[in-house]
KEROKOL-431644 format. One record per residue (C-alpha): residue in three letters; x, y, z. Coordinates in Angstrom, 3 decimals, always signed. Layout:
BEGIN
PT    aa         c1         c2         c3
PT   ALA          X          Y          Z
...
END
This chain:
BEGIN
PT    aa         c1         c2         c3
PT   MET    +32.210    +58.609    +49.075
PT   GLN    +35.485    +57.892    +50.848
PT   GLY    +33.508    +56.546    +53.820
PT   TRP    +31.770    +53.987    +51.612
PT   VAL    +35.081    +52.901    +50.097
PT   LYS    +36.588    +52.479    +53.537
PT   LEU    +33.543    +50.487    +54.703
PT   ALA    +33.715    +48.259    +51.605
PT   ARG    +37.410    +47.618    +52.187
PT   ASN    +36.742    +46.711    +55.810
PT   ILE    +33.953    +44.329    +54.810
PT   VAL    +36.111    +42.646    +52.140
PT   GLY    +39.014    +42.401    +54.563
PT   GLY    +36.767    +40.924    +57.227
PT   LEU    +35.379    +38.350    +54.761
PT   ILE    +38.899    +37.388    +53.693
PT   LEU    +39.941    +36.923    +57.318
PT   LEU    +36.783    +34.902    +57.985
PT   MET    +37.491    +32.666    +54.981
PT   LEU    +41.092    +32.199    +56.096
PT   LEU    +39.885    +31.290    +59.584
PT   ILE    +37.365    +28.779    +58.211
PT   MET    +39.978    +27.231    +55.902
PT   THR    +42.464    +26.966    +58.786
PT   LEU    +39.879    +25.301    +61.015
PT   LEU    +38.915    +22.862    +58.228
PT   TRP    +42.589    +22.081    +57.615
PT   LEU    +43.167    +21.307    +61.287
PT   TRP    +39.908    +19.316    +61.475
PT   SER    +41.022    +17.133    +58.551
PT   TYR    +43.714    +15.516    +60.698
PT   PRO    +42.540    +12.381    +62.541
PT   PRO    +41.418    +12.725    +66.169
PT   ALA    +44.007    +11.761    +68.745
PT   PRO    +43.468     +8.300    +70.258
PT   GLY    +42.415     +8.415    +73.904
PT   LYS    +44.055     +7.167    +77.088
PT   PHE    +42.864     +3.611    +76.519
PT   PHE    +45.462     +3.176    +73.773
PT   ASN    +48.446     +4.300    +75.867
PT   ALA    +50.263     +1.730    +77.970
PT   ASP    +53.640     +1.142    +79.533
PT   VAL    +54.513     -2.454    +78.725
PT   ALA    +57.033     -4.249    +80.886
PT   ALA    +60.158     -5.444    +79.128
PT   GLY    +59.936     -9.075    +78.151
PT   THR    +56.137     -9.149    +77.831
PT   VAL    +55.335    -11.734    +75.186
PT   PRO    +53.466    -10.728    +72.005
PT   GLY    +49.738    -11.397    +72.110
PT   SER    +49.356    -10.472    +75.779
PT   LEU    +46.150     -8.691    +76.765
PT   ILE    +46.927     -5.318    +78.347
PT   ARG    +43.387     -4.102    +78.997
PT   ALA    +39.793     -4.418    +77.784
PT   GLN    +36.701     -2.234    +77.920
PT   ALA    +33.053     -2.572    +76.907
PT   TYR    +32.323     -1.327    +73.388
PT   THR    +28.754     -0.518    +72.333
PT   ARG    +29.063     +1.527    +69.135
PT   ASP    +26.744     +0.364    +66.330
PT   LEU    +26.294     -3.134    +67.753
PT   PRO    +23.554     -5.402    +66.376
PT   GLU    +20.802     -6.409    +68.805
PT   GLY    +21.900     -9.200    +71.111
PT   ALA    +25.611     -8.685    +70.433
PT   SER    +28.349     -7.814    +72.904
PT   ALA    +31.796     -6.387    +72.238
PT   ARG    +35.050     -5.532    +73.909
PT   ARG    +37.791     -3.254    +72.716
PT   ILE    +41.157     -4.712    +73.672
PT   LEU    +44.700     -3.385    +73.801
PT   TYR    +47.448     -5.955    +73.395
PT   THR    +51.144     -6.444    +72.746
PT   THR    +52.479     -7.327    +69.324
PT   THR    +55.613     -6.899    +67.229
PT   LEU    +56.488     -5.110    +64.018
PT   SER    +58.844     -6.269    +61.285
PT   GLY    +62.162     -7.230    +62.803
PT   SER    +60.389     -8.248    +66.043
PT   VAL    +60.211     -4.622    +67.235
PT   PRO    +57.844     -4.471    +70.268
PT   ALA    +54.586     -2.593    +69.691
PT   THR    +50.996     -2.401    +70.874
PT   ALA    +47.760     -2.609    +68.911
PT   SER    +44.025     -2.630    +69.544
PT   ALA    +41.167     -4.767    +68.293
PT   LEU    +37.437     -5.338    +68.634
PT   VAL    +36.079     -8.655    +69.862
PT   VAL    +32.388     -9.129    +69.003
PT   TRP    +30.029    -12.025    +69.719
PT   LYS    +26.384    -12.908    +70.191
PT   THR    +25.137    -14.583    +73.371
PT   LEU    +24.153    -18.228    +72.905
PT   GLU    +22.074    -20.566    +75.064
PT   ASP    +25.055    -22.900    +75.387
PT   GLU    +28.055    -20.907    +76.554
PT   THR    +30.141    -23.931    +77.554
PT   THR    +31.316    -24.890    +74.067
PT   PRO    +34.429    -22.955    +72.936
PT   ARG    +33.610    -20.421    +70.220
PT   ARG    +35.323    -20.589    +66.853
PT   VAL    +37.086    -17.408    +65.764
PT   ILE    +36.932    -15.267    +62.647
PT   LEU    +40.008    -13.063    +62.449
PT   TRP    +39.146     -9.980    +60.388
PT   ALA    +41.715     -7.716    +58.675
PT   HIS    +40.268     -4.442    +57.386
PT   GLY    +41.108     -2.529    +54.229
PT   THR    +42.989     +0.739    +53.814
PT   LEU    +42.065     +3.459    +56.302
PT   GLY    +45.386     +5.338    +56.516
PT   THR    +48.763     +5.082    +58.182
PT   ALA    +48.401     +7.540    +61.080
PT   PRO    +47.242     +7.070    +64.686
PT   GLY    +43.528     +7.864    +64.762
PT   CYS    +42.674     +5.930    +61.591
PT   GLY    +41.865     +2.588    +63.257
PT   ALA    +38.544     +0.947    +62.402
PT   SER    +37.412     +0.893    +66.044
PT   MET    +37.652     +4.698    +66.101
PT   GLN    +35.304     +5.128    +63.128
PT   ALA    +31.609     +6.021    +63.375
PT   ASN    +30.666     +2.690    +61.785
PT   PRO    +33.452     +0.236    +62.633
PT   TYR    +31.721     -2.718    +60.926
PT   ALA    +30.817     -0.949    +57.669
PT   TYR    +32.968     -3.063    +55.362
PT   ILE    +32.941     -6.410    +57.146
PT   PRO    +31.131     -8.831    +54.820
PT   ALA    +28.695    -11.255    +56.441
PT   PHE    +29.113     -9.485    +59.781
PT   ARG    +25.633    -10.302    +61.087
PT   GLU    +25.696    -13.758    +59.540
PT   LEU    +28.941    -14.747    +61.247
PT   LEU    +27.542    -13.668    +64.615
PT   GLU    +24.416    -15.761    +63.992
PT   GLU    +26.695    -18.745    +63.349
PT   GLY    +27.970    -18.345    +66.908
PT   TRP    +31.445    -17.374    +65.752
PT   VAL    +33.434    -14.640    +67.478
PT   LEU    +34.820    -11.781    +65.419
PT   VAL    +38.294    -10.530    +66.337
PT   ALA    +39.040     -7.440    +64.255
PT   SER    +42.481     -5.883    +64.640
PT   ASP    +43.131     -2.175    +64.163
PT   TYR    +46.754     -3.112    +63.369
PT   ALA    +49.697     -1.456    +65.096
PT   GLY    +50.072     +2.254    +64.425
PT   LEU    +46.439     +3.159    +63.678
PT   THR    +45.328     +3.684    +67.273
PT   THR    +48.732     +3.336    +68.915
PT   ASP    +52.207     +4.697    +68.248
PT   GLY    +53.497     +3.799    +64.799
PT   PRO    +54.779     +2.936    +62.430
PT   HIS    +51.825     +1.243    +60.797
PT   PRO    +52.921     -1.741    +58.647
PT   TYR    +50.866     -0.775    +55.598
PT   LEU    +51.239     -3.533    +52.968
PT   ILE    +54.190     -4.927    +54.929
PT   GLY    +53.244     -8.564    +55.232
PT   ASP    +54.906     -9.792    +58.391
PT   GLY    +54.042     -6.617    +60.324
PT   GLU    +50.363     -6.819    +59.381
PT   ALA    +50.257    -10.549    +60.164
PT   ARG    +51.702    -10.073    +63.640
PT   SER    +48.994     -7.525    +64.496
PT   VAL    +46.251     -9.861    +63.252
PT   LEU    +47.547    -13.063    +64.876
PT   ASP    +48.354    -11.408    +68.201
PT   ALA    +44.796    -10.048    +68.356
PT   ALA    +43.543    -13.646    +68.431
PT   ARG    +46.019    -14.583    +71.147
PT   ALA    +44.997    -11.626    +73.309
PT   ALA    +41.285    -12.341    +72.820
PT   HIS    +41.837    -15.753    +74.413
PT   ASP    +42.729    -13.928    +77.647
PT   LEU    +39.259    -12.362    +77.944
PT   THR    +37.256    -13.746    +80.857
PT   ASP    +33.924    -13.091    +79.088
PT   LEU    +34.455    -15.833    +76.522
PT   THR    +35.785    -19.312    +75.992
PT   LEU    +37.404    -19.340    +72.557
PT   SER    +38.384    -22.263    +70.419
PT   LEU    +41.796    -22.358    +68.760
PT   GLU    +40.013    -23.133    +65.469
PT   THR    +40.352    -19.987    +63.402
PT   VAL    +39.524    -18.771    +59.904
PT   ILE    +41.078    -15.524    +58.694
PT   TRP    +39.135    -13.067    +56.507
PT   GLY    +40.388     -9.823    +54.959
PT   HIS    +39.596     -7.233    +52.285
PT   SER    +42.007     -5.204    +50.132
PT   GLN    +44.936     -4.295    +52.417
PT   GLY    +43.303     -6.694    +54.850
PT   GLY    +43.288     -9.407    +52.194
PT   HIS    +47.036     -8.939    +51.945
PT   ALA    +47.236     -9.114    +55.756
PT   ALA    +45.043    -12.238    +55.843
PT   LEU    +47.223    -14.080    +53.326
PT   TRP    +50.385    -13.121    +55.210
PT   SER    +48.739    -14.180    +58.482
PT   GLY    +48.171    -17.584    +56.929
PT   ILE    +51.815    -17.688    +55.841
PT   MET    +53.162    -16.743    +59.279
PT   ALA    +50.719    -18.589    +61.536
PT   ARG    +52.676    -21.836    +61.783
PT   SER    +55.904    -20.125    +62.815
PT   TYR    +54.632    -17.071    +64.707
PT   ALA    +51.454    -18.373    +66.382
PT   PRO    +51.574    -22.178    +66.051
PT   GLU    +48.987    -22.682    +68.789
PT   LEU    +46.261    -21.249    +66.518
PT   GLN    +44.560    -23.835    +64.325
PT   VAL    +44.129    -21.873    +61.096
PT   LYS    +41.533    -23.749    +59.042
PT   GLY    +41.509    -21.393    +56.082
PT   VAL    +42.135    -17.914    +54.698
PT   ALA    +39.500    -15.944    +52.764
PT   ALA    +40.764    -12.874    +50.926
PT   LEU    +38.405    -10.474    +49.145
PT   ALA    +40.072     -8.323    +46.464
PT   PRO    +43.417     -8.740    +48.243
PT   ALA    +46.460     -6.637    +47.391
PT   THR    +48.765     -9.408    +46.151
PT   ASP    +51.216     -8.586    +43.336
PT   LEU    +52.133     -5.209    +44.856
PT   PRO    +54.513     -3.940    +42.123
PT   ALA    +51.988     -4.727    +39.386
PT   LEU    +48.996     -3.378    +41.301
PT   LEU    +50.731     -0.127    +42.261
PT   ALA    +52.163     +0.440    +38.768
PT   ARG    +48.650     +0.189    +37.365
PT   ILE    +47.056     +2.862    +39.594
PT   GLU    +49.891     +5.092    +40.867
PT   THR    +49.114     +7.942    +38.410
PT   THR    +45.423     +8.115    +39.409
PT   PRO    +44.197    +10.270    +42.323
PT   GLU    +43.225     +7.194    +44.352
PT   GLY    +46.512     +5.534    +43.474
PT   ARG    +48.440     +8.579    +44.700
PT   ILE    +46.755     +8.242    +48.101
PT   PHE    +47.736     +4.575    +48.366
PT   SER    +51.218     +5.477    +47.124
PT   ALA    +51.631     +8.088    +49.867
PT   PHE    +50.577     +5.543    +52.493
PT   VAL    +53.012     +2.972    +51.121
PT   ALA    +55.862     +5.491    +50.940
PT   ARG    +55.330     +6.531    +54.557
PT   ALA    +55.073     +2.960    +55.891
PT   TYR    +58.061     +1.635    +53.943
PT   ALA    +60.240     +4.630    +54.814
PT   ASP    +59.369     +4.238    +58.504
PT   THR    +60.019     +0.483    +58.479
PT   TYR    +63.002     -0.273    +56.249
PT   PRO    +66.405     +1.228    +57.136
PT   ASP    +67.488     +1.366    +53.472
PT   LEU    +64.521     +3.567    +52.491
PT   TYR    +63.592     +7.142    +53.305
PT   PHE    +60.537     +9.216    +52.384
PT   THR    +62.418    +11.953    +50.532
PT   GLY    +64.168     +9.298    +48.475
PT   ILE    +60.982     +7.470    +47.507
PT   VAL    +58.901    +10.565    +46.695
PT   ARG    +59.897    +13.121    +44.050
PT   ASN    +60.450    +16.710    +45.186
PT   GLU    +57.334    +18.213    +43.602
PT   ALA    +55.026    +15.701    +45.280
PT   ARG    +56.730    +15.564    +48.660
PT   TRP    +54.611    +18.068    +50.609
PT   PRO    +51.149    +16.839    +49.483
PT   ALA    +52.204    +13.175    +49.792
PT   ASN    +53.443    +13.798    +53.328
PT   GLU    +50.174    +15.553    +54.223
PT   ILE    +48.145    +12.695    +52.727
PT   SER    +50.074    +10.214    +54.874
PT   LYS    +48.968    +12.097    +58.004
PT   ARG    +45.262    +11.672    +57.237
PT   CYS    +42.639     +8.928    +57.142
PT   LEU    +40.764     +7.548    +54.174
PT   SER    +37.432     +7.268    +55.957
PT   GLY    +34.443     +9.423    +56.783
PT   ALA    +34.156    +13.105    +55.927
PT   ARG    +37.843    +13.682    +56.625
PT   ALA    +38.701    +11.618    +53.534
PT   VAL    +37.960    +14.754    +51.477
PT   ALA    +41.353    +16.207    +52.460
PT   PRO    +43.578    +13.438    +51.005
PT   GLU    +41.305    +13.252    +47.976
PT   ILE    +41.746    +16.979    +47.256
PT   LEU    +45.487    +16.819    +47.877
PT   ALA    +45.865    +13.848    +45.528
PT   GLU    +43.741    +15.324    +42.753
PT   ARG    +44.649    +19.030    +42.831
PT   PHE    +48.210    +19.166    +44.129
PT   ILE    +49.915    +16.213    +42.418
PT   GLU    +50.301    +15.242    +38.780
PT   GLY    +51.287    +11.754    +37.711
PT   SER    +53.010     +9.404    +40.136
PT   ILE    +54.506    +10.575    +43.430
PT   PHE    +57.487     +8.252    +43.030
PT   ARG    +60.951     +9.226    +41.894
PT   GLY    +63.534     +7.134    +40.073
PT   GLY    +67.117     +6.267    +40.965
PT   ASP    +68.660     +3.763    +43.340
PT   THR    +66.131     +4.355    +46.124
PT   ALA    +63.281     +3.689    +43.704
PT   THR    +64.894     +0.378    +42.768
PT   SER    +65.273     -0.565    +46.441
PT   PHE    +61.664     +0.462    +47.072
PT   ARG    +60.325     -1.709    +44.239
PT   LYS    +62.370     -4.642    +45.552
PT   ARG    +60.813     -4.183    +48.981
PT   LEU    +57.369     -4.186    +47.370
PT   ALA    +58.181     -7.478    +45.659
PT   GLU    +59.317     -8.960    +48.991
PT   ASN    +55.835     -8.309    +50.351
PT   ILE    +53.959    -10.322    +47.752
PT   PRO    +52.237    -13.116    +49.741
PT   ALA    +53.926    -15.818    +47.686
PT   ARG    +55.073    -18.204    +50.418
PT   SER    +53.391    -21.420    +51.516
PT   ILE    +50.189    -20.951    +53.508
PT   GLY    +49.437    -24.576    +54.249
PT   ALA    +45.692    -23.960    +54.667
PT   PRO    +42.934    -23.667    +52.053
PT   VAL    +42.599    -20.239    +50.444
PT   LEU    +39.461    -18.558    +49.075
PT   ILE    +39.984    -15.544    +46.807
PT   LEU    +36.921    -13.508    +45.826
PT   GLN    +37.494    -10.862    +43.156
PT   GLY    +35.286     -8.350    +41.370
PT   ARG    +35.744     -8.050    +37.613
PT   ARG    +34.894     -4.322    +37.731
PT   ASP    +37.488     -3.584    +40.421
PT   ASP    +39.479     -0.487    +39.394
PT   VAL    +41.829     -0.673    +42.396
PT   VAL    +42.903     -4.318    +42.376
PT   SER    +43.032     -5.617    +38.817
PT   ALA    +41.112     -8.850    +38.204
PT   ARG    +43.709     -9.769    +35.580
PT   VAL    +46.602     -9.349    +38.029
PT   GLN    +44.632    -11.207    +40.701
PT   ALA    +43.995    -14.163    +38.435
PT   GLY    +47.699    -14.301    +37.633
PT   TYR    +48.548    -14.411    +41.324
PT   ALA    +45.996    -17.177    +41.929
PT   ARG    +47.412    -19.230    +39.039
PT   ASP    +50.903    -18.912    +40.498
PT   ARG    +49.722    -20.093    +43.917
PT   CYS    +47.889    -23.019    +42.328
PT   ALA    +51.046    -23.950    +40.442
PT   ALA    +52.963    -23.812    +43.735
PT   GLY    +50.665    -26.485    +45.171
PT   GLU    +48.367    -24.304    +47.276
PT   THR    +44.665    -25.230    +47.577
PT   VAL    +43.040    -22.143    +46.066
PT   ASP    +39.364    -21.554    +45.347
PT   TYR    +39.289    -18.532    +43.018
PT   GLN    +35.910    -16.968    +42.270
PT   GLN    +35.309    -13.891    +40.114
PT   PHE    +32.123    -11.809    +40.209
PT   ASP    +31.393     -9.953    +36.982
PT   ARG    +29.261     -7.157    +38.471
PT   LEU    +31.282     -6.339    +41.580
PT   ASP    +33.950     -3.685    +42.146
PT   HIS    +36.387     -3.011    +44.970
PT   THR    +33.764     -1.757    +47.430
PT   SER    +30.616     -3.647    +46.442
PT   ILE    +32.403     -6.970    +46.957
PT   VAL    +32.085     -6.426    +50.741
PT   ALA    +28.559     -4.983    +50.733
PT   ALA    +26.070     -6.503    +53.166
PT   ASP    +23.910     -7.817    +50.296
PT   ALA    +26.765     -8.881    +48.000
PT   PRO    +26.667    -12.384    +46.459
PT   THR    +30.005    -12.971    +48.182
PT   VAL    +28.285    -13.215    +51.592
PT   PRO    +26.711    -16.690    +51.204
PT   VAL    +29.884    -17.930    +49.484
PT   LEU    +32.027    -16.732    +52.382
PT   ILE    +29.755    -18.236    +55.038
PT   LYS    +29.376    -21.595    +53.286
PT   TRP    +33.112    -21.887    +52.613
PT   THR    +33.930    -21.067    +56.252
PT   GLN    +31.351    -23.531    +57.572
PT   ALA    +33.026    -26.222    +55.495
PT   ARG    +36.481    -25.379    +56.832
PT   PHE    +35.285    -25.634    +60.430
PT   ALA    +33.508    -28.891    +59.573
PT   GLY    +36.731    -30.393    +58.247
PT   ILE    +35.378    -30.868    +54.714
PT   THR    +38.029    -31.085    +52.007
PT   ALA    +38.393    -27.671    +50.366
PT   PRO    +37.815    -27.326    +46.614
PT   ALA    +40.681    -26.338    +44.338
PT   ILE    +39.311    -24.041    +41.605
PT   CYS    +42.073    -22.218    +39.743
PT   PRO    +41.569    -19.491    +37.112
PT   LYS    +42.228    -20.552    +33.527
END
């Protein structure tokens, strides 16, 4: 009898060790993969932002007849801190290759704040680019930034307007250095969610930061605009806690008056920190989702003076300055991440400030379906962009 007990104990102990080993391996696997050698570069002092460092062929998930290059380029973060970033440049071969190609600058939505989370490192890098195939058929060239800090050393300027804009605008500048293409300076900027925020800020900063680019318009789909209002609405939900952890990490790493332990309350500090080290894409997204749902209750944010400073920094990053180019805002009424009510309020404010805004709301769309390949936003986006390149006067349609 004692032999059976001993055997049972050994089996149970072995199973426990096996489970611990599996859980440890899954925990380690949930961190993003390290970016490869392509993303590392020693940049000479004084190199201007928007300089192409290197390029390589990129073939992942390309449509038939399309070509792509992954590029590494110089940029700057908030405060003009030197940095590097990567981007994808995608185009379709045309019979007439002598005419300069117009550019669509694409800014992607939230994928994380850690190196390894960049869109070009994902299994399907074009998954949430609306009208991707259609824009290539138009003969336009897609330049899609990974932003600084998602394939290169951080920090990543998550929902920090001028930092995001620099990454996006410098991607266009660097793409002009490619020998494979002749690009026009005529540019339209598209973005979704975080990328909508980046697109609007790119429009704001283009005239001062990259005046050589001829920005004809900015199209933002479900953009993060009124950051304090948007975050306050979702910060106690599991998804909102993930976004909150990303914001806390980016703001603490960027602003000298903020620090992570001051923004995040003690009880939420460990899971929020672990969330900030992971990506919100693919199978690995399970880890931040579990951490946000099972290990945190309520909001991750604490009160006090640091909280006040943090909320002020959020308000500073509302894209409320003059853009000077037509703006298209597409918003889903069923969006549970970016409130349609808050979005309409932002659009009304920009209209009142004299901006040319075309605001369109789609009753059946949510935060993800608004960028689906078959979404009703696709023909709207293409037609509006065609008109901007054609020099047609943009419509001003403000929410009531």
